[in-house]
C-alpha positions as CSV (number, residue, x, y, z in Angstrom):
1,M,-196.6,-17.3,140.4
2,K,-196.0,-20.8,139.3
3,R,-193.4,-21.2,136.6
4,S,-194.1,-23.3,133.6
5,P,-192.0,-26.3,132.9
6,R,-190.7,-24.5,129.8
7,S,-189.5,-21.4,131.8
8,M,-188.0,-23.7,134.4
9,T,-186.2,-25.7,131.8
10,F,-185.0,-22.5,130.1
11,R,-183.8,-21.0,133.4
12,T,-182.1,-24.3,134.4
13,I,-180.4,-24.5,131.0
14,F,-179.4,-20.8,131.2
15,E,-178.1,-21.2,134.8
16,D,-176.3,-24.5,133.9
17,S,-174.8,-22.9,130.8
18,L,-173.7,-19.9,132.8
19,N,-172.3,-22.0,135.5
20,D,-170.5,-24.2,133.0
21,A,-169.1,-21.1,131.2
22,I,-167.9,-19.6,134.5
23,V,-166.4,-22.9,135.6
24,N,-164.7,-23.2,132.2
25,V,-163.3,-19.7,132.3
26,L,-162.1,-20.1,135.8
27,S,-160.6,-23.5,135.0
28,R,-158.8,-22.1,132.0
29,L,-157.6,-19.2,134.1
30,R,-156.3,-21.6,136.7
31,I,-154.6,-23.6,134.0
32,H,-153.1,-20.4,132.6
33,I,-151.9,-19.3,136.0
34,Q,-150.4,-22.7,136.7
35,M,-148.8,-22.9,133.3
36,K,-147.4,-19.4,133.8
37,K,-146.0,-20.4,137.2
38,F,-144.6,-23.6,135.7
39,I,-142.9,-21.7,132.8
40,M,-141.5,-19.1,135.3
41,L,-140.2,-21.8,137.6
42,T,-138.7,-23.7,134.6
43,L,-137.0,-20.5,133.4
44,L,-135.8,-19.8,136.9
45,A,-134.4,-23.3,137.3
46,S,-132.8,-23.1,133.8
47,S,-131.2,-19.8,134.7
48,M,-129.8,-21.3,137.8
49,L,-128.7,-24.6,136.3
50,F,-127.5,-23.2,132.9
51,P,-126.5,-19.6,133.4
52,D,-124.3,-17.8,130.8
53,P,-120.6,-18.7,131.0
54,V,-118.7,-16.6,133.4
55,R,-115.8,-14.6,131.9
56,P,-112.4,-14.9,133.7
57,V,-112.5,-11.2,134.5
58,D,-115.9,-11.6,136.3
59,Y,-114.9,-14.9,137.9
60,Q,-111.8,-13.3,139.4
61,K,-113.9,-10.6,141.0
62,M,-116.3,-13.2,142.4
63,M,-113.7,-15.3,144.1
64,G,-112.5,-12.8,146.7
65,V,-111.1,-14.5,149.8
66,G,-111.6,-18.3,150.0
67,I,-110.4,-21.3,151.9
68,N,-109.1,-24.8,151.1
69,V,-111.5,-27.4,152.5
70,D,-111.1,-31.1,153.2
71,W,-114.7,-32.1,153.1
72,V,-114.0,-34.8,150.5
73,M,-110.3,-35.7,150.6
74,F,-109.9,-36.9,154.2
75,K,-112.3,-39.5,155.6
76,K,-112.7,-38.2,159.1
77,V,-113.5,-34.7,157.8
78,R,-115.7,-36.1,155.0
79,R,-117.8,-38.2,157.4
80,A,-118.3,-35.3,159.8
81,F,-119.3,-33.2,156.7
82,L,-121.8,-35.8,155.5
83,N,-123.2,-36.3,159.0
84,A,-123.9,-32.5,159.2
85,S,-125.5,-32.7,155.7
86,E,-127.8,-35.6,156.8
87,R,-128.9,-33.5,159.7
88,G,-129.9,-30.7,157.3
89,I,-127.0,-28.4,158.0
90,N,-125.4,-26.6,155.0
91,V,-121.8,-26.4,156.1
92,P,-120.8,-24.1,153.2
93,E,-123.4,-21.6,154.4
94,I,-121.5,-21.4,157.7
95,F,-118.3,-20.5,155.7
96,K,-120.2,-18.0,153.6
97,K,-121.6,-16.3,156.7
98,R,-118.1,-16.1,158.2
99,G,-117.1,-14.0,155.2
100,F,-115.6,-16.4,152.6
101,S,-116.4,-16.1,149.0
102,H,-115.1,-19.4,147.6
103,V,-114.0,-22.8,148.6
104,R,-111.3,-24.9,147.1
105,I,-112.6,-28.5,147.4
106,R,-109.6,-30.8,147.3
107,V,-110.1,-34.2,145.9
108,N,-108.1,-37.2,144.7
109,N,-108.6,-40.3,142.6
110,D,-111.0,-42.0,145.1
111,V,-113.8,-39.6,144.1
112,L,-114.5,-41.9,141.2
113,E,-114.0,-45.1,143.1
114,D,-115.6,-44.4,146.5
115,P,-119.4,-43.6,146.4
116,E,-119.1,-41.8,149.7
117,A,-116.4,-39.5,148.4
118,M,-118.5,-38.7,145.3
119,K,-121.6,-38.1,147.4
120,A,-119.6,-35.7,149.6
121,L,-118.3,-33.9,146.5
122,K,-121.7,-33.4,145.0
123,I,-123.1,-32.2,148.3
124,A,-120.1,-29.9,148.7
125,V,-120.6,-28.4,145.3
126,S,-124.4,-28.1,145.4
127,N,-124.5,-26.7,148.9
128,S,-121.8,-24.2,148.1
129,L,-123.8,-23.0,145.2
130,K,-126.9,-22.7,147.4
131,A,-125.0,-20.7,149.9
132,G,-123.5,-18.3,147.3
133,L,-120.0,-19.7,147.6
134,V,-117.9,-20.2,144.5
135,P,-116.9,-23.9,144.4
136,V,-113.6,-25.0,142.8
137,I,-112.8,-28.7,142.4
138,A,-109.1,-29.1,142.9
139,Y,-107.5,-32.4,141.8
140,A,-104.4,-33.8,143.6
141,A,-103.4,-36.0,140.7
142,S,-101.1,-37.8,143.2
143,D,-100.1,-40.6,140.8
144,F,-99.1,-38.2,138.1
145,M,-97.3,-36.0,140.6
146,E,-95.3,-38.9,142.2
147,N,-94.7,-41.0,139.1
148,P,-95.0,-38.7,136.0
149,S,-95.2,-40.7,132.8
150,E,-97.4,-40.9,129.7
151,K,-99.4,-43.6,131.5
152,T,-100.2,-41.6,134.7
153,L,-100.7,-38.5,132.5
154,Q,-103.4,-40.3,130.5
155,E,-105.0,-41.6,133.7
156,A,-105.2,-38.0,135.0
157,V,-106.8,-36.9,131.7
158,N,-109.3,-39.8,132.0
159,W,-110.1,-38.8,135.5
160,W,-111.0,-35.2,134.4
161,E,-113.0,-36.5,131.5
162,K,-115.2,-38.5,133.9
163,V,-115.5,-35.7,136.4
164,A,-116.3,-33.1,133.7
165,T,-119.1,-35.4,132.4
166,I,-120.6,-35.7,135.9
167,F,-120.6,-31.9,136.5
168,K,-121.1,-30.6,133.0
169,D,-124.7,-29.4,133.7
170,Y,-123.8,-27.6,136.9
171,P,-123.8,-23.8,137.0
172,Y,-120.7,-22.1,135.5
173,Y,-119.8,-20.8,139.0
174,L,-118.2,-24.2,139.5
175,S,-114.7,-24.3,138.2
176,Y,-111.9,-26.8,137.8
177,D,-108.4,-26.5,139.2
178,L,-106.6,-29.1,137.2
179,I,-103.8,-29.8,139.6
180,I,-103.7,-28.8,143.3
181,E,-99.9,-28.4,143.4
182,T,-97.0,-29.4,141.1
183,N,-94.8,-31.0,143.7
184,K,-92.9,-34.2,144.1
185,N,-91.4,-35.7,140.9
186,I,-93.4,-33.7,138.4
187,R,-91.1,-30.7,139.3
188,Y,-88.5,-32.2,137.1
189,H,-90.7,-32.7,134.1
190,N,-92.0,-29.5,132.5
191,D,-92.5,-31.4,129.3
192,L,-95.0,-33.9,130.8
193,L,-96.8,-31.2,132.7
194,N,-97.3,-29.1,129.6
195,L,-98.3,-32.2,127.6
196,F,-100.9,-32.9,130.3
197,Y,-102.4,-29.4,129.7
198,Y,-102.4,-29.9,126.0
199,K,-104.3,-33.1,126.4
200,V,-106.7,-32.4,129.3
201,I,-108.0,-29.0,128.3
202,P,-109.2,-30.1,124.8
203,A,-110.7,-33.3,126.4
204,I,-112.7,-31.2,128.9
205,R,-113.7,-28.7,126.2
206,K,-115.4,-31.5,124.2
207,I,-117.6,-32.1,127.2
208,D,-117.9,-28.6,128.7
209,P,-116.7,-25.8,126.4
210,Y,-117.1,-22.7,128.6
211,R,-116.3,-23.6,132.2
212,I,-113.4,-21.9,134.0
213,I,-110.3,-24.0,134.1
214,F,-107.2,-23.3,136.2
215,V,-103.7,-24.3,135.1
216,T,-100.7,-24.1,137.5
217,P,-97.0,-23.6,136.8
218,N,-94.4,-26.2,137.9
219,D,-92.0,-26.1,140.8
220,T,-94.7,-26.3,143.5
221,S,-97.0,-23.9,141.6
222,N,-94.3,-21.3,141.7
223,P,-95.3,-18.0,140.0
224,C,-91.7,-17.4,139.0
225,S,-91.9,-20.7,137.0
226,L,-94.8,-19.4,134.8
227,K,-92.2,-18.8,132.1
228,F,-92.0,-22.6,131.6
229,L,-95.7,-23.0,131.4
230,K,-97.4,-23.9,128.1
231,F,-101.0,-24.8,127.4
232,P,-103.6,-24.4,124.6
233,K,-105.0,-21.0,124.1
234,D,-108.5,-20.9,125.7
235,P,-110.7,-17.9,126.6
236,Y,-112.0,-19.6,129.8
237,T,-108.6,-20.5,131.3
238,M,-107.0,-18.8,134.3
239,I,-103.8,-19.3,136.3
240,Q,-103.6,-20.8,139.7
241,W,-100.3,-20.3,141.6
242,H,-99.4,-20.3,145.2
243,F,-96.7,-19.7,147.8
244,Y,-96.2,-20.3,151.5
245,A,-98.8,-23.1,151.1
246,S,-97.3,-24.8,154.2
247,G,-96.7,-21.5,155.9
248,P,-93.7,-19.2,156.4
249,S,-90.5,-20.2,158.1
250,K,-88.1,-18.8,160.6
251,K,-85.1,-20.5,159.0
252,N,-85.8,-21.2,155.3
253,P,-84.5,-18.2,153.3
254,K,-86.9,-18.8,150.5
255,K,-89.9,-18.1,152.7
256,L,-88.4,-16.4,155.7
257,W,-90.6,-14.5,158.1
258,T,-89.7,-13.4,161.6
259,T,-90.9,-9.9,162.4
260,G,-91.8,-8.7,159.0
261,K,-88.5,-7.2,158.0
262,K,-88.2,-5.3,154.7
263,E,-86.4,-8.2,153.0
264,E,-89.0,-10.7,154.3
265,K,-91.8,-8.7,152.8
266,K,-89.9,-8.4,149.6
267,L,-89.9,-12.2,149.3
268,I,-93.7,-12.0,149.1
269,T,-93.9,-9.0,146.8
270,D,-91.3,-10.5,144.4
271,K,-93.5,-13.6,143.9
272,I,-96.6,-11.4,143.4
273,N,-94.7,-9.3,140.9
274,C,-93.6,-12.5,139.0
275,A,-97.2,-13.5,138.6
276,L,-98.5,-10.0,137.7
277,S,-95.8,-9.4,135.1
278,W,-96.3,-12.7,133.4
279,A,-100.1,-12.5,133.4
280,K,-100.2,-8.9,132.2
281,E,-97.9,-9.7,129.2
282,R,-100.3,-12.5,128.2
283,G,-103.6,-11.0,129.2
284,M,-104.2,-13.7,131.8
285,L,-105.9,-13.5,135.2
286,T,-104.6,-15.3,138.3
287,W,-105.7,-16.7,141.6
288,V,-103.6,-17.8,144.6
289,G,-104.9,-21.3,145.4
290,A,-103.2,-21.6,148.8
291,W,-101.2,-19.9,151.4
292,M,-101.0,-20.9,155.1
293,P,-100.8,-18.3,157.9
294,S,-98.4,-20.4,160.0
295,N,-96.2,-23.5,159.7
296,Y,-98.6,-25.6,161.6
297,N,-97.2,-28.9,160.4
298,K,-93.5,-28.0,161.0
299,S,-93.3,-29.0,164.6
300,H,-95.6,-30.0,167.5
301,K,-98.2,-31.2,165.0
302,N,-100.4,-32.6,167.7
303,R,-100.3,-29.5,170.0
304,K,-103.7,-27.8,170.4
305,F,-105.2,-24.7,172.0
306,P,-107.7,-25.3,174.9
307,D,-110.6,-25.1,172.4
308,G,-109.1,-27.8,170.2
309,A,-107.6,-25.5,167.5
310,P,-104.4,-26.8,166.0
311,A,-101.4,-25.0,167.6
312,G,-98.5,-26.6,165.8
313,G,-95.6,-24.7,164.4
314,D,-93.2,-22.2,166.0
315,Y,-95.2,-18.9,165.6
316,T,-97.2,-17.2,168.3
317,I,-100.7,-15.9,167.5
318,D,-99.4,-12.3,167.3
319,E,-96.7,-13.4,164.9
320,I,-99.2,-15.3,162.7
321,V,-101.5,-12.2,162.7
322,N,-98.6,-10.1,161.6
323,F,-97.7,-12.3,158.7
324,A,-101.3,-13.0,157.7
325,S,-102.2,-9.3,157.7
326,F,-99.3,-8.4,155.4
327,M,-99.9,-11.3,153.1
328,S,-103.6,-10.6,152.8
329,H,-103.1,-6.9,152.3
330,A,-100.4,-7.5,149.6
331,L,-102.7,-9.7,147.6
332,K,-105.8,-7.6,148.0
333,S,-103.9,-4.5,147.0
334,H,-103.3,-6.1,143.6
335,R,-106.9,-7.5,143.4
336,I,-105.6,-11.1,143.4
337,P,-108.1,-13.5,145.0
338,F,-106.7,-16.2,147.3
339,A,-107.6,-19.2,149.3
340,I,-106.1,-19.8,152.7
341,N,-104.9,-23.2,153.8
342,A,-107.0,-24.8,155.4
343,D,-110.4,-25.2,157.0
344,T,-109.4,-27.7,159.7
345,K,-107.0,-25.1,161.2
346,F,-109.9,-22.7,162.0
347,F,-113.1,-24.7,162.0
348,D,-114.3,-27.6,164.1
349,I,-116.2,-29.8,161.6
350,K,-117.5,-32.1,164.3
351,R,-119.0,-29.4,166.5
352,L,-119.7,-27.1,163.5
353,R,-118.1,-24.0,165.1
354,W,-115.1,-21.7,164.6
355,Y,-112.2,-22.0,167.0
356,K,-112.3,-18.8,169.1
357,S,-108.6,-19.0,169.9
358,V,-107.6,-18.3,166.2
359,S,-110.5,-16.0,165.3
360,Q,-108.1,-13.0,165.2
361,I,-106.2,-14.6,162.4
362,I,-109.4,-15.1,160.3
363,R,-110.4,-11.5,161.0
364,V,-107.1,-10.0,159.6
365,I,-107.3,-12.3,156.6
366,L,-110.8,-11.2,155.7
367,D,-110.2,-7.6,156.6
368,P,-106.5,-6.8,156.9
């Protein structure tokens, strides 16, 4: 039966209207889905970029066992690190897979002067976060350490203001270690060190109110010198201290270690007790920023194992394992996180592989 022009017009209009309605609904549905995805991705990104501040008690638990890394401070290591990054390799992920929980990224003044150094720092922090490693920016403050004065103090404060501004929107898992180690001439100036803390902490807080900040005692970050430490009260401040940062010694009575005699172990536990006693009295939490399993730099600095691992110092592998096992166990038994010193002793940054000759040392540190 032949349809009338009217019926055809009506049907066409009806079909066109229905099609338009369906298209409109589907279009709106797609927009809704896309908008929902956009909102969800935005919220996810926001939660990653701007998570809630991390309390010191939680941060301490997150840190676990870490390692000092020279991905930024030393040019040869930095360039190898950047080269790996340019090839799409996430170096921090290698450290995470090995069992480390945080990295102490050591930097100096040149981070603000050398674009390559700043690039390396940003990659180190970002890739650590991606890998699930807690990154700590640790500042050498070498000018202030060597020539402590109000001038070099203010320069160190200015440095931190600039760095804090650059990283203020990074996740709160990133923290700041204000001074790597209080060595050299600052040891004789408790007044200037404390003044530095009274200036730098408020300066950072104006930029970044809730990020974890570490302060360290004087006398080469000696925990028994915490009694001289003064700084503004702040709920997101923790203590960084260390000992045996350049390894034990077979002669120095202050850090003596031969076979692990009772009195040698007591040197270690006494320092730990100094930190625990002071921290408990003030409700503070601590972290050991550095200890070295051997005195690699004491003698035969250029000596290496067949696989290229540094073999300096006067300890055998068995002696190093003995010391490292006790040290690691002593700190872990008190739930004190720590970072060993340092990555280049155990990891070949050029070939991106762990040195097999010293793997036993890493094993006992991670699982004593």
